[in-house]
C-alpha positions, 0 to 999 in steps of 0.5 A: 485099658480094657484087654483086647486079647483073650486066651485061645487055649483055655477059652476064658473071657476077660473080666473087667479090671482096673485100667492099669491091670496087666492083661495077664491078670484077666486070664488064667493062662498066659497070652501068646503072640503068634508070629508068622513071617517077619515085618522086614522079611525075617522068619521068627519062632512063636514067643511070649509078649507081655507088652511092656516098656522100660522106664528108661526108654520113656526118660530118653524121649528128649525133644524128638517125637516119641514113637512106640512099637507093639510087635513080637519081632524084637529084632526089627525094632532097632532097625526101625529105630535107626531108620527113624532116628532123625525124627522119632525116639522109638521104644519097644512096648513090652507091657500093658501097664506101661503102654497105658502110661505111654497113652496117658503121657507124651506119646506121639505115635504108635505102630501096631503089628496086627499079627503080633497082638493076641491070636492075630489080626482080629485082636490087632483090629480090636486094639486099634479101636480101643487105642483110638477111643482113648487117644483121638490125637495119636498118630496110629499106624497098622502093620501086617503080613497078612493077605486077608481081604479088606484088611487095609480098609478095616484097619483104617475104619478101626482108627489107623491113620496109615496101613503098611504091608510087610516087607516094610520099607523104612524110608517110606515109613519115615516119610509117611509118619512125618507127614501123618504126624504133622497132619494130625498135629494140625488137625488137633491144633485146629480143633483146639483153636476152634474150641477156644474161638467158640468159647469166646463167641458163646456164653452159656447157650447164647451165640454171638461175639458182636459188641452188642452181645458182649454187653449182654454177657457183661450185664448177665455176669454183673447181675447173676449173683444178686437177688435183684429182679431182672427185666429182659427187654427185646423184640420177639425172637431175640432169645429172652428166655435164653438170657434168663437161663444164662442168668440162672446158670451163672447165679448161686441158684443154678441148682435150684428150680427155674419155673417159667411161665408165659403170661400171654399163653394162658387165658385170664381165667386160668393164669391166676390159678397157675400163678398162685395155686388153689386149695381144694374146693376153691372153685368148680373143678378144684378137686385137690389142692395145687401149688402155683408157679410162684410157690414151686419157685421157692428157693429158685427163680421165677421167669415170667415172659410177656409180663406186659400181658398180665391183667391189672388185677393180677398185677396187684396180687403179684406186687403184694407177693413181691412186697411181703414175700408171701403167697396165698393160694386161691381159697386159702386163708394163710399166706406161705413164706416164699423166697424166689428171684424174679426175672421178667421179659417183655417186648412191649413199651411198658413205660407207655403202658404205664402212662396209659394206666394199663400197667401199674407204675409201682409194679413196673419199678419193682420189677425193672431194677436191672434191665437187660436189653437184647439187640435185634438180629438186624443190629448184630449182623456180624453174628450171622455166620456163627448163628447159621453154623450153630443151627446147621449143626443142630438140625443136621444132627437132629435129622441124621443128615451130613453137616451142610455148608453154606455158600458165600452168596447165600450168606450175603443174602442173609446179611441183606435181609432185615430179619423181622422175626429175629433169631427165631426166624433165622432158626426156622429158615435154617431148619427148613433148608436142612430138610429141603436141600439135598445138596451138601452146600446151600446156595442162594438159589435154595433160599426162600423167595422173601429172602431173595426179593429183599436182598440187594446183592440178589437184585443186583445179580438179577439186574446185571448178570456175571457176563455183563449187559449191553447198556445201550441195548438195555436202555432202548429195551426199557424205553420201548417197554415204557412207550408201549405201556403208555400207548396201551394205557391211552388206547394208542393216543400219542398226545395222551401217552406223552402227557402220561410219560411227562414228555412233549408231543414232538419227542413222543412222535419222534420216539414212536417213529424211531421204534416203529410204533 
């Protein structure tokens, strides 16, 4: 642990030292602890404290919570230990090296006398900051006799859970420590459980715990260590590239290049050169030789997205590369041996394209060795809360905004929406909401109009408000609206209006008299 106190007498600045090096090694002079009024109201003389704890004290911790005290008021330690005996095993810290051992062991709480570290409260605050950085789960309490302004706030900002001002009441201290320790324990356990849940709900960068996604995870694990070609199929926006990255991450080629190319993003005139490379002078503008994406993937993985958009001519050349495991640059005379794994992705019906002669059947069977089918977001609505939370965290952090929450009514609207753009559309919506909603909680009223219009729950809320409606009055209002619309359409002719509403003339006349039309 880095020293937080330095010599006020020789002015020496502590040099970096190994974590377990005693503070005394970092300064040419001794470290002195200045004591003013005692923690329990006693007056003490100046004395030297090297901050150490005996090994026997550690061994007697037992099943009680282990609480360490850093103070130069040695006489108050047994008083506090006796008061806290039922809940804590109290030890007096007397050396830095063994304080480090405590922090690395089963220490539950630490009381720091801010006036008893280094030259006073400033060094005490520094120690608070350093201990908190080392142990986020530790119960940390600050003690002081100083009347410095805002010291309480500074101690809490430095990482203390509680702050006490001398003279200290041991009964109050015991109650606060027990409550704070339980709160800290619950927070730590909550974080641990949340991390475990998140690990079960995610795989590599993929988010989701639904049955459909579990099948995807299983398929990735089954195929990862082989060199067989993989075809990832799914609608646009379902995360096909993330699946390709997950396959690579789980494979033996994880530390080798992953070369990605979207076959639909480049014009036909450029994609051949991009895939196979070219030699100098192969065509106008080829001023130097350049390797293609296939060659760059040697030893690693080549991911071809939207493989269905590849022209038939290039399909033939790609098939030759896969069969012979050699690649020849445009304008080149000799082929180069190549070792790569091919992963492809498509949102098209390749079988239908094969039947139409738009995709080579032999290439189709060559690349479709292991298919992985990605579900639509519509088919994995149970993952929506996880995905929403994931994107909220990403975009709130990216835009330096406090983490936003989402209300149940908004989440229900999300679940009612069909999400034709799948996860990509959901991500865009969350990003927009993070930027446009100033409130800490996202409600249904903040959602885009197209989501609200498609939501069953929202339509029902508009139809029947929370306070309810008068059914008979509402039916009379609707009836009047239809009568008026039919009469306007027919220019006030009741017979024609009756025919338009598919009711007999006598009933039409009766309704008109009833509604004074």
